[in-house]
C-alpha positions in Angstrom: 20.8 -30.0 85.1 18.5 -30.6 82.2 17.8 -27.8 79.8 14.7 -27.5 77.7 15.4 -26.5 74.1 14.0 -23.2 72.9 11.9 -24.3 70.0 10.9 -20.7 69.3 14.3 -19.8 68.0 14.7 -19.8 64.3 17.3 -21.9 62.4 20.9 -21.4 63.3 23.3 -21.3 60.3 26.9 -22.2 60.8 30.0 -22.7 58.6 32.2 -25.8 58.9 35.6 -24.9 57.4 38.0 -27.3 55.8 41.5 -27.7 57.3 45.0 -28.2 56.0 47.6 -30.2 57.9 50.7 -28.1 57.5 52.6 -30.6 59.6 51.5 -34.2 60.4 53.6 -36.6 62.4 52.1 -40.0 63.1 53.5 -41.4 66.3 53.0 -44.7 68.2 49.8 -46.7 68.0 47.8 -46.4 71.2 46.1 -49.3 73.1 42.8 -48.1 71.5 44.2 -49.0 68.1 44.4 -45.4 67.0 47.7 -43.6 66.4 48.9 -40.6 68.4 49.6 -37.7 66.2 51.4 -34.3 66.3 50.1 -31.9 63.8 49.7 -28.2 62.8 46.4 -27.4 61.3 45.1 -24.2 59.6 41.5 -23.4 58.5 40.6 -22.7 54.9 37.8 -20.5 53.5 36.4 -23.6 51.8 33.4 -24.6 54.0 30.3 -26.7 54.3 27.1 -24.9 55.3 24.9 -26.2 58.1 21.5 -25.2 59.2 20.3 -26.4 62.7 16.9 -26.2 64.2 15.5 -27.6 67.4 12.3 -29.6 67.0 9.7 -30.7 69.6 10.0 -34.3 68.5 12.8 -36.2 70.2 14.5 -37.4 67.0 17.3 -36.4 64.6 16.5 -35.4 61.1 19.4 -35.0 58.7 19.2 -33.8 55.1 22.4 -33.8 53.0 22.6 -31.8 49.7 25.5 -31.3 47.3 27.1 -34.8 47.6 25.1 -37.9 47.0 27.9 -40.1 48.5 27.4 -38.6 51.9 24.9 -40.6 54.0 22.1 -38.9 55.8 21.8 -41.5 58.6 23.4 -42.5 61.8 26.8 -43.2 60.1 27.2 -39.5 59.4 29.3 -37.6 62.0 26.7 -34.8 62.2 24.2 -37.4 63.4 26.7 -38.9 65.8 27.6 -35.4 67.2 23.9 -34.8 67.9 23.6 -38.1 69.6 26.7 -37.5 71.7 25.4 -34.1 72.8 22.0 -35.7 73.7 23.7 -38.3 75.8 25.8 -35.6 77.6 22.8 -33.5 78.4 20.8 -36.5 79.5 17.7 -36.2 77.4 16.9 -36.7 73.7 17.8 -33.9 71.4 15.1 -33.1 68.9 16.9 -31.5 66.0 16.8 -30.9 62.3 20.1 -30.7 60.4 20.5 -29.5 56.8 24.1 -30.1 55.6 25.2 -28.5 52.3 28.4 -30.2 51.3 31.1 -28.2 49.5 34.2 -29.9 51.0 35.1 -33.1 49.0 34.8 -36.3 51.0 37.6 -38.8 51.4 39.9 -35.8 50.6 41.9 -35.3 53.8 40.4 -31.9 54.3 38.5 -32.8 57.5 35.0 -32.0 56.1 33.2 -34.6 58.2 35.1 -33.6 61.3 34.3 -29.9 60.8 30.7 -30.7 60.3 30.6 -32.6 63.6 32.3 -29.8 65.5 29.8 -27.3 64.0 26.9 -29.4 65.1 28.2 -29.8 68.6 28.8 -26.1 69.0 25.6 -25.0 67.3 23.3 -27.4 69.0 24.8 -26.6 72.3 24.0 -23.0 71.7 20.4 -23.8 70.7 20.1 -25.8 73.9 21.3 -22.9 76.1 25.0 -23.7 76.4 24.5 -26.4 79.0 27.7 -28.2 78.1 30.9 -26.2 78.8 33.9 -25.9 76.4 35.9 -28.7 78.1 32.9 -31.0 77.8 32.5 -30.2 74.1 36.2 -30.8 73.4 35.9 -34.2 75.2 32.9 -35.2 73.1 34.7 -33.9 70.0 37.8 -36.1 70.7 35.6 -39.1 71.0 34.2 -38.5 67.6 37.5 -38.1 65.8 41.0 -36.7 65.9 40.2 -33.6 63.8 36.9 -32.7 65.5 38.4 -30.8 68.5 40.1 -28.4 66.1 36.7 -27.4 64.8 36.0 -25.9 68.2 39.2 -23.9 68.4 38.8 -20.2 68.6 41.8 -19.5 66.4 42.3 -20.5 62.7 45.6 -22.3 63.4 46.6 -24.7 66.2 49.0 -27.4 67.2 47.4 -30.7 68.2 48.7 -33.8 70.0 47.5 -37.3 70.9 44.1 -37.8 69.1 43.7 -34.1 68.7 42.4 -33.6 72.2 45.4 -31.5 73.3 45.3 -28.2 71.4 47.6 -25.1 71.5 45.8 -22.3 69.7 48.1 -20.2 67.5 47.8 -16.8 65.8 47.5 -17.6 62.1 50.0 -16.0 59.7 48.8 -13.7 56.9 46.6 -15.6 54.5 48.0 -17.7 51.7 46.2 -18.7 48.5 45.6 -22.4 48.2 44.9 -24.6 45.1 43.4 -28.0 45.9 43.7 -30.6 43.2 40.9 -33.2 43.6 41.4 -36.6 42.0 38.5 -38.8 40.9 38.6 -41.0 43.9 38.6 -40.8 47.8 41.0 -42.3 50.2 39.8 -43.4 53.7 41.8 -42.4 56.7 41.9 -46.0 57.9 43.4 -47.0 54.6 46.2 -44.5 54.8 47.1 -45.2 58.4 47.0 -48.9 57.6 49.4 -48.4 54.7 51.8 -46.4 57.0 51.7 -49.2 59.6 52.4 -51.8 57.0 55.3 -49.8 55.5 56.9 -49.2 58.8 56.6 -53.0 59.6 58.2 -53.8 56.3 61.0 -51.2 56.7 59.8 -49.1 53.7 59.6 -46.0 55.9 61.3 -45.4 59.3 59.6 -45.3 62.6 58.8 -41.8 63.8 61.8 -39.8 65.1 61.8 -36.6 67.1 59.4 -34.0 66.0 61.4 -30.9 64.9 58.6 -28.6 64.0 59.0 -24.8 64.1 58.1 -23.3 67.4 54.7 -21.5 68.0 56.1 -18.0 67.3 57.8 -19.2 64.1 54.6 -20.9 63.0 52.5 -17.8 63.5 55.0 -15.9 61.4 54.5 -18.4 58.6 57.7 -20.4 59.0 56.1 -23.7 57.9 55.6 -22.1 54.4 59.3 -21.4 54.2 60.6 -24.5 55.7 58.2 -26.8 54.0 55.5 -29.2 55.3 55.9 -32.7 56.6 53.2 -35.4 56.3 54.2 -38.9 57.5 51.2 -40.4 55.5 52.5 -38.9 52.2 55.1 -41.7 51.5 52.7 -44.6 51.9 49.9 -42.9 50.0 52.1 -41.8 47.1 53.5 -45.3 46.9 50.0 -46.7 46.2 48.9 -43.7 44.2 51.9 -42.3 42.2 49.6 -40.0 40.3 49.2 -38.0 43.5 53.0 -37.7 43.8 53.1 -36.3 40.3 50.5 -33.7 41.2 52.5 -32.7 44.2 55.6 -32.4 42.0 53.8 -30.4 39.3 52.5 -27.9 41.9 56.1 -27.4 43.1 57.4 -26.9 39.6 54.7 -24.4 38.8 55.4 -22.1 41.8 53.8 -23.4 44.9 55.7 -22.4 48.1 54.5 -25.6 49.6 52.9 -28.6 48.0 51.6 -31.4 50.1 49.1 -34.3 50.5 46.0 -33.1 52.4 45.9 -35.1 55.6 45.4 -38.8 54.6 44.5 -37.8 51.0 43.3 -38.0 48.4 43.5 -34.3 47.6 46.8 -32.5 47.0 47.3 -28.8 47.8 49.6 -26.1 46.7 50.1 -23.0 48.9 51.0 -19.8 47.1 51.9 -16.3 48.3 50.4 -14.6 45.1 47.0 -15.3 43.5 48.6 -14.9 40.1 50.9 -17.7 40.7 48.0 -19.9 41.8 46.1 -19.0 38.7 49.1 -20.0 36.5 49.4 -23.4 38.3 45.6 -24.0 38.0 45.8 -23.8 34.2 48.0 -26.9 34.3 45.2 -29.0 35.9 42.0 -27.4 34.5 40.5 -29.6 31.9 42.6 -32.7 32.8 40.3 -35.7 32.8 39.6 -37.1 36.2 40.8 -34.0 38.0 39.1 -30.9 39.4 40.4 -27.9 41.3 39.3 -25.7 44.1 40.6 -22.3 44.7 40.6 -21.1 48.3 42.8 -19.5 50.9 43.9 -19.9 54.5 42.1 -17.9 57.2 44.2 -15.3 59.0 
């Protein structure tokens, strides 16, 4: 059934939170060309801000502020999310989107995916909730492997395949997170291509059994004690040894866990105490080509 948008409603403001992959196993390549994954994700306080409004004109208007490298056209995942929802509903969606970027791009923090999920959820609300949760998750999975997590009601989850299968988890008590941002992005396609090449050349082994902590252990914070695993880290560090040095420095300066963020390029250190994070941040503050972001996980 078609639903007419309520153009009388004022703008809807939503937050699109960054994510951290505490566990990322890259499994076999599917027929689609994409890899199946197994991952544990947790949300961060760091977030983009999005304002949505329904307009009477059947067109998409997208304004991006805060990052000149982010396009404001049909290549943006926010735009694609609006188009996907429009197609699902069966009529053009007239919408205005204002995206305020705070999450670095090409960083492995899932900013674009979080933005897309926020647009799907927010626009659906403005349109009267005509698409159910299962339908939104299906649309999200078509947009990207991290997009379904943006629709998850909990701040931590396990995900499989291309992120479509989700197991919501209770998040452990919050941890402080220091994100070190290098002066360059890394595309996800690049990182996955490097992994495939290294596996073919024998530089890294093919994926073995996934021995992640169980859901109960994860909710208690076991991954912070046992350490994180990211199958993309080896190939990325091989091409960018400076990122490996950042990871090592975070560990030396007190991080409980230091890891590549997703496919990179950012590297994160997770700390139990804010004072320990502050001491580590001093090592990177003022270093040419680097910047830092202080945030924390959401409980």
